[in-house]
Each structure stands twice: as C-alpha cells, then as structure tokens.
C-alpha positions in Angstrom: 206.9 -24.0 -72.4 207.1 -21.4 -69.6 210.2 -19.3 -69.2 212.7 -20.1 -66.5 213.2 -18.0 -63.3 216.4 -16.6 -64.9 214.4 -15.5 -68.0 211.9 -13.7 -65.7 214.8 -11.9 -64.0 216.2 -10.8 -67.4 212.8 -9.5 -68.5 212.2 -7.8 -65.2 215.6 -5.9 -65.6 214.5 -4.9 -69.2 211.1 -3.7 -67.9 212.9 -1.7 -65.2 214.9 0.0 -68.0 211.7 0.9 -69.8 210.2 2.3 -66.6 213.3 4.4 -65.7 213.3 5.8 -69.2 209.7 6.8 -68.9 208.7 4.5 -71.9 206.6 1.9 -70.1 202.9 2.7 -69.8 201.5 -0.8 -69.0 202.2 -4.5 -69.6 201.3 -7.9 -68.5 202.0 -11.6 -69.3 199.1 -13.7 -70.4 198.2 -17.1 -69.1 198.3 -20.2 -71.3 195.5 -20.7 -73.9 194.1 -23.5 -71.6 192.7 -20.6 -69.5 191.4 -18.8 -72.6 188.2 -18.6 -74.6 187.6 -17.4 -78.1 184.5 -15.8 -79.4 183.8 -16.7 -83.0 181.6 -14.0 -84.7 179.7 -15.4 -87.7 177.3 -12.7 -88.9 175.0 -12.1 -86.0 175.9 -15.4 -84.3 178.5 -15.9 -81.6 180.1 -19.1 -80.5 182.4 -19.5 -77.5 185.3 -21.9 -77.8 187.2 -23.1 -74.7 191.0 -23.3 -74.8 193.5 -24.7 -75.3 193.6 -24.1 -79.1 195.3 -26.8 -81.0 195.3 -24.9 -84.3 197.2 -21.9 -83.0 200.2 -21.1 -85.1 200.9 -17.7 -83.6 200.2 -16.8 -80.0 200.4 -13.6 -78.0 202.0 -14.4 -74.7 202.0 -10.9 -73.3 201.9 -7.2 -74.1 203.4 -3.9 -73.2 202.3 -0.4 -74.0 205.2 2.0 -74.6 205.0 5.8 -75.1 207.7 6.6 -77.6 208.2 9.4 -80.1 208.0 7.2 -83.2 208.3 3.7 -84.7 212.1 4.0 -84.9 212.3 4.5 -81.1 210.0 1.5 -80.6 212.1 -0.7 -82.8 215.3 0.4 -81.0 213.7 -0.6 -77.6 212.3 -3.9 -79.0 215.8 -4.9 -80.4 217.1 -4.6 -76.8 214.4 -6.9 -75.4 215.6 -10.2 -74.1 214.2 -13.4 -75.6 212.6 -15.3 -72.7 212.2 -18.4 -74.7 215.1 -20.7 -75.6 214.1 -20.8 -79.2 212.6 -18.4 -81.7 210.1 -15.7 -80.7 208.8 -12.5 -82.3 207.8 -9.1 -81.1 205.1 -7.2 -83.0 204.9 -3.4 -82.7 201.7 -1.7 -83.5 200.8 1.9 -82.9 197.5 3.0 -81.4 195.0 4.9 -83.5 195.0 8.6 -82.7 192.0 10.8 -83.1 193.6 12.4 -86.2 193.9 9.0 -87.8 190.1 8.7 -87.7 189.4 12.3 -88.8 187.4 11.2 -91.9 185.0 9.4 -89.5 184.7 12.1 -86.8 183.2 15.6 -86.8 185.5 18.5 -85.9 183.7 18.7 -82.6 184.4 15.1 -81.8 188.0 15.5 -82.7 188.5 18.5 -80.4 186.3 17.3 -77.5 188.2 16.3 -74.3 187.9 12.7 -73.2 187.9 11.9 -69.5 188.3 8.2 -69.8 185.0 7.3 -68.3 183.1 4.4 -69.8 179.5 3.4 -69.9 178.2 0.2 -68.2 177.3 -2.9 -70.1 173.5 -3.4 -69.8 
C-alpha cells in the first residue's frame, strides 16, 4: 500500500534534516515490484522473471546513502526516521566495503591507486 501525502511530507522533512546535517549522499524510492524484473542465476544460466513477485516476504521499498562517522551515528539517525507505513516496517543499515576491507584480495598498488569513478562500457 503506498504511503499517504502526509507520510511523504514527513519523510521529506526528515530527508531535509539529513541534507542540512551533511549526512545524505543519495536516496530514492523504488517503484512497486509490478515494474520489476529478477534475474535468477543458476550456474552459467540466467532466467528473467517479471514482477510482481508473489513469494516476496521482505521487500526493499527505497534506499538512502548516508555518510556518517560510524554505525552508532547511523543507528541514531535511523531511529529518528518516520515510519511512512501505517503498520510495521524495518530499516536495514549496511556499510559499504572500503578498500581496506578488501586488502587481502588487492595488491598494495591497487589499494593506493586513485580512482576517478569512470567506468567501462558494456560490450
């Protein structure tokens, strides 16, 4: 069930708090699963399944990327987040991998190399 106009206003105010605090990096709501596709990977094979997905128990409705000093700060912000749904909802917090987290898989040169954010093209 989509949130009400009032729920959007409350979320907008919270998002503005995040922006003013310099915490918000990016965020977006996601359309319903009727607009989605899933790609099932089974070994080398790939199968595309069109939404909606009747078997979904947990569903990501949106995301935001925050830049905070640690998990405690992220939890403090998340606890202030309004609940846009009238019933129960959950917020999951997950940190990004940093280069140091992957040190065992990278050479010292790869760890210290600057990254300019450019990407290759899909051929």
